[in-house]
ZAKETI-393730 format. One line per 3 residues: their letters; for each residue x, z, y of C-alpha. Coordinates in nm, 2 decimals, decimal comma, padded with zeros to 4 digits. Example, Ala and Ser with C-alpha at 12.3 -4.5 7.8 and 13.67 -1.06 7.14 Angstrom:
// residues 2
AS> 01,23:00,78:-00,45; 01,37:00,71:-00,11 $
// end
This chain:
// residues 135
XXX> 00,94:-01,61:00,32; 00,57:-01,67:00,35; 00,36:-01,38:00,24 $
XXX> 00,01:-01,40:00,09; -00,27:-01,32:00,33; -00,54:-01,12:00,14 $
XXX> -00,89:-01,25:00,12; -01,13:-00,97:00,14; -01,45:-00,95:-00,07 $
XXX> -01,75:-00,73:-00,02; -01,58:-00,43:-00,19; -01,24:-00,46:-00,02 $
XXX> -01,36:-00,57:00,33; -01,36:-00,21:00,48; -01,00:-00,16:00,37 $
XXX> -00,88:-00,48:00,51; -01,08:-00,44:00,83; -00,91:-00,11:00,88 $
XXX> -00,56:-00,26:00,81; -00,63:-00,52:01,08; -00,70:-00,22:01,32 $
XXX> -00,37:-00,06:01,20; -00,54:00,22:01,02; -00,53:00,32:00,65 $
XXX> -00,86:00,40:00,49; -00,92:00,49:00,13; -01,23:00,52:-00,08 $
XXX> -01,37:00,87:-00,10; -01,62:00,99:-00,36; -01,91:01,16:-00,20 $
XXX> -01,98:01,35:-00,53; -01,65:01,48:-00,65; -01,44:01,45:-00,32 $
XXX> -01,16:01,24:-00,48; -00,98:00,97:-00,28; -00,90:00,66:-00,47 $
XXX> -00,68:00,35:-00,45; -00,68:00,08:-00,57; -01,04:00,00:-00,46 $
XXX> -01,30:00,01:-00,73; -01,68:-00,01:-00,75; -01,70:00,34:-00,90 $
XXX> -01,51:00,66:-00,87; -01,24:00,67:-01,14; -01,27:01,05:-01,16 $
XXX> -01,64:01,10:-01,21; -01,79:00,75:-01,23; -02,01:00,80:-00,92 $
XXX> -02,11:00,49:-00,73; -02,15:00,70:-00,41; -01,83:00,60:-00,23 $
XXX> -01,74:00,61:00,13; -01,42:00,56:00,33; -01,18:00,81:00,47 $
XXX> -00,89:00,76:00,71; -00,56:00,90:00,59; -00,24:00,96:00,77 $
XXX> -00,02:00,70:00,60; 00,28:00,91:00,51; 00,44:00,94:00,17 $
XXX> 00,75:00,96:-00,04; 00,93:00,72:-00,27; 00,83:00,82:-00,62 $
XXX> 01,03:00,55:-00,80; 01,23:00,25:-00,69; 01,39:-00,05:-00,85 $
XXX> 01,56:-00,37:-00,72; 01,45:-00,71:-00,83; 01,75:-00,95:-00,88 $
XXX> 01,56:-01,23:-01,05; 01,20:-01,34:-01,01; 00,98:-01,61:-01,14 $
XXX> 00,77:-01,59:-00,83; 00,88:-01,90:-00,64; 00,79:-01,76:-00,30 $
XXX> 01,02:-01,46:-00,36; 01,33:-01,64:-00,50; 01,49:-01,66:-00,16 $
XXX> 01,45:-01,28:-00,11; 01,64:-01,16:-00,41; 01,76:-00,89:-00,44 $
XXX> 01,47:-00,69:-00,30; 01,32:-00,35:-00,33; 01,01:-00,27:-00,52 $
XXX> 00,92:00,10:-00,48; 00,62:00,32:-00,58; 00,51:00,53:-00,28 $
XXX> 00,32:00,85:-00,34; 00,08:00,94:-00,06; 00,14:01,28:00,08 $
XXX> -00,23:01,36:00,13; -00,30:01,29:-00,24; 00,01:01,24:-00,46 $
XXX> -00,22:01,08:-00,73; -00,25:00,78:-00,49; 00,03:00,53:-00,53 $
XXX> 00,12:00,21:-00,34; 00,38:-00,06:-00,42; 00,62:-00,12:-00,13 $
XXX> 00,90:-00,36:-00,05; 01,04:-00,14:00,22; 01,11:-00,41:00,49 $
XXX> 01,44:-00,34:00,67; 01,58:-00,14:00,38; 01,86:-00,32:00,20 $
XXX> 01,84:-00,35:-00,18; 01,99:-00,05:-00,35; 01,94:00,17:-00,04 $
XXX> 01,59:00,31:-00,11; 01,65:00,66:-00,23; 01,40:00,83:-00,46 $
XXX> 01,22:01,10:-00,27; 01,28:00,95:00,07; 01,00:01,00:00,33 $
XXX> 00,81:00,68:00,42; 00,53:00,58:00,66; 00,30:00,29:00,66 $
XXX> 00,37:-00,02:00,87; 00,16:-00,31:00,96; 00,29:-00,67:00,96 $
XXX> 00,10:-00,93:01,15; 00,06:-01,24:00,94; -00,14:-01,44:01,19 $
XXX> -00,31:-01,33:01,51; -00,53:-01,03:01,43; -00,45:-01,04:01,05 $
XXX> -00,22:-00,77:00,91; -00,09:-00,66:00,58; 00,05:-00,32:00,51 $
XXX> 00,39:-00,21:00,37; 00,60:00,11:00,39; 00,93:00,19:00,57 $
XXX> 01,17:00,48:00,53; 01,14:00,74:00,80; 01,49:00,83:00,93 $
// end
């Protein structure tokens, strides 16, 4: 199934540049020290506009999981059933990512399982991120 290649804008470019280097970086507030994702123009915690970027390890745990058996998304119809999981980042459990857990069959994504980031090349030099269960 073809996947969408993200189009970076001025705000998200550092994130996607790092993904293309197979690194995970998150916004970091210079004033309150909070990491944040999704990417925003201001700190969600204190409202500061003084944001930088910090590399994180890319390890987490499945917080919640579900299986999609029917979808209106035409590109995904051939993939059903598929996993949709919420991954909680170990370095900051308030940071969550959505994951499809490539390689993990539907209904086999246990809540609490350890995961790590993976990088899938969509075209030469262009990657997207997802998560996989660590065995």
